[in-house]
N, C-alpha and C positions, 0 to 999 in steps of 0.2 A: 503493500499500500504505499502510495505517495507522502513523504511528511510534508507535513504545514510549516512556513515559517511566517509568525503572525508577524513579526517585527519588519518585515518586507512586502507586506499586503497591505497598500494605500487603500484600495478599495476592497470593502468586505464583502459587500454585496453586489452581484450583478447579474441583472434579469435581463433575457434576451427572448421575446418572442414567445413567452409563457401562455401556454392553452393548457386549461383544464376541463376535461368534459366528465361529467358526472352521469351516465345515462345517456337522453339523447339533448340533455342540459348543459351548453357551454357557460361555465361557470367564469372564467377567468379566460378572456380573449384575446392573446396578442399583448400581455405587457412588459414594458420594457423600462427599468429603471436601475438606478444604481446607490449604494449609501456605501458614502466612505469611512474610514476610520475616526470614529469620536464623534460621529453625528448621531442623531436622535430621530428618526424619520417616521412620524405619523403615518398610519394606515387608518383610514375612515370609511364607515359607509353601514348603512342601514342592514337590517337583519336580512340575511339569504343576499347579501352582496357579494359574499365570497371571501370576506374578509379572514375570519378565520382558517379557511381552506388556504388562502397563501401564506400566512403564519405560518400552517403545520407543514407547508412544503419545504420554507425556507430553513425549519428546524431540522427536515431532513425525516420527519414522520411520513407522511403522504408522496407518494408519487405523483407522476404528471403527464399529461397527455403527449405534450410536445415542447419545444422549447428548450433553453436553456440556463439554468440556474446555479453559480459559481458564488461558494462562501468561501472565505480567505482562499481563492484560488483554484478551491477544489471542484468539481465539477459533481453537484450534487446528486446525481443519478447514476454516479459510476464510483464515488470517491467519498465515505462516511468521515475521512482524518477530521473533518471541519467539527466533529459533533465535539469533540474533544474543548473545542473552544468556545462552546456554545450552551448555554443554559436558556429553559422555555418555562413561561408560566402558562398554562392555559385558561379558557374562560371555562372549561368544565371542570368538575372537582376528578381529578387524574391521580391523586396520589393513592397509596395502599389502602384501602377503606378499612382492611382488617388487620392493621397495624395501628398502634399508638403514634403519638407525635415524635417520641425519641428515636423510637424504631423507625418510622419514617427517614427520619435523618441518618440513623446509622446505615439503614441497607441502600437507601440512594447514593451514600458517598461511597459504601463498598462498587455499587454498579459502575460509577461513574469514575472509580480509581481514586478518588478524591480525599486528600487528609483528615482525620478523623479530627484533626486539632482545628480544624475551623468550625466545627458544631456549636462551643461554648460562646465565641464571640459572635456569631448570627445569631445565636439563641437569646443573647443577653441584647443587642440593639434591636432585636424584632420583637422584644417581650414575650419570648417563647418558653423561659425557664418555669414556669407556673402551670404549663400546659402539656409539658412533655410527656407525663405519665397517662394524658387523656386520649380516649380513644378518635380517632380522625373522623369516622364519621359522626360524632356529636358534637364536634367544635363548630361553633358560629362562623359565619361567612369572613368577618374579619380576622379572628384568628389562623381560621383556615388558609386565607390568601397571604398573610405574614409566612405561614408555615411554607408557602409551595414557595414562597420568593427565596426563603431560606435553603430550600431544596434546589433552587436552580443556582443559586451561588454556591454552592459547596467546592464546587472545582476551580471557582476563580474563573469564570469565563471574560472572554474578552466581548462576547456579544451577548446580548440579551433580549430574546425577543419575549414579549410581554401582550398576552391578549386583555383586555380592561380588568387589568388588576386589582384596579381601587373603586371600580362601580357598585355602588350602592352597596357601600360597607359602611360601617363605623367611623365616625368621623379620626378618632385616637390612632384605630389601625390606618387609615388612610394616610395619615400622616408621619405612621413610622415606614409606611412603604414608599412615601415620596423623598422622604430624607435619606431612606438607602438607596433609592435608584440617582437621586440625584447626587450622592457620593460616588455611585458607580460611573456615572457622566462625568464629573469633575477630574476620576482617576485616571480618564482617558478612553473609558468605556464606550462601548456602539452598541445602540438601542433601535429595535424598530417596536414601535408601541402602536397596537391595535386600540380604537375606539369608537363607540358608536352613540348612544344617547347620553346627555349629560355632558359638561364644561370639559373640556380637552384637558387631561393633567398634562404637565410638564410642556405645554405648550409653547410658553419662553425659551424652553431647551431644545426645540425643534427644527431642524433647517430645513423641512419640507414637510409638506401633508399630502399623499395620496389618498383623493376618494375613489372609492369603487361604485361604478354604477353600470348596469348593464354589462357586467363583464369586463367594463374598460374602466383605466386609472388615468386620471386625470390629477398631475400635481402641483399645487399652491403651495407659493408663500407662507408661513405661519401666520403672519401680519395679518392677510387676506383672512384668514381663519377666525382670528382674535375679533378683526372688526365685525365680521359677519355676527358672532358669539354676542358683543357689546352692544351690538343693532337691535338683535333679536330677543335679547335677557336667556337665550337657551339655544344649545347647540341642535341644530337642526341639517342634515345631510340634504335635505332637499334645498336648501337655500343656498347652497354654492351654485355658481353657473356654469351653464356647460362651457365645455371646450369650444373657443373661439368666441363667444358670448363677450360683449365689450363691457370691462369695469366700469362702474361710476365710481 
């Protein structure tokens, strides 16, 4: 397997003519975009727009119909070496439901070949120390998402792919997640952040926002997304102009 030298990879993600079909439906239709090292790139879209599908492809979980996806210079359909440097937080509850919080951290550290010495610091920063013996399937959404982020960070990734990690959770858990992700970006990490309804998190840190609609992606500067949010007092994917529409 080809090795990956992260220090030499200025472009972390390069997507070319990406197509994903599920049954007769074309979910992603010829996407093209890049994400450079140290950037935070937002992916927005209404329910069913293909946002989660795209993030799963970038993380190497799902195969795709055609096109090319390169992560850290690896062709994602042929070489999984990039996964060593990647962390993922899904929108669904994807941790091991039959284990408690501490067992999830231990087991995922083994799966990722990550140092167990990373666990105490993450548990402290994300305030997991009091729930390590709690079954995962009984955790409230905020605590669960903090645990999911801790698991994603165990291998000290250079790329984080997160799908609405702080949406519809309690304020304190959201603050913990935002603080940890801000620190990750400040340390030079690269992030792809999926979001739908609600105020776009970390918008001030994003370098661009790709809106998915009808299988196509239109990339907007974050200030455009912020302006729409402020004008309407709520985020709505339907308020972004179509590609080629004149901006006022």
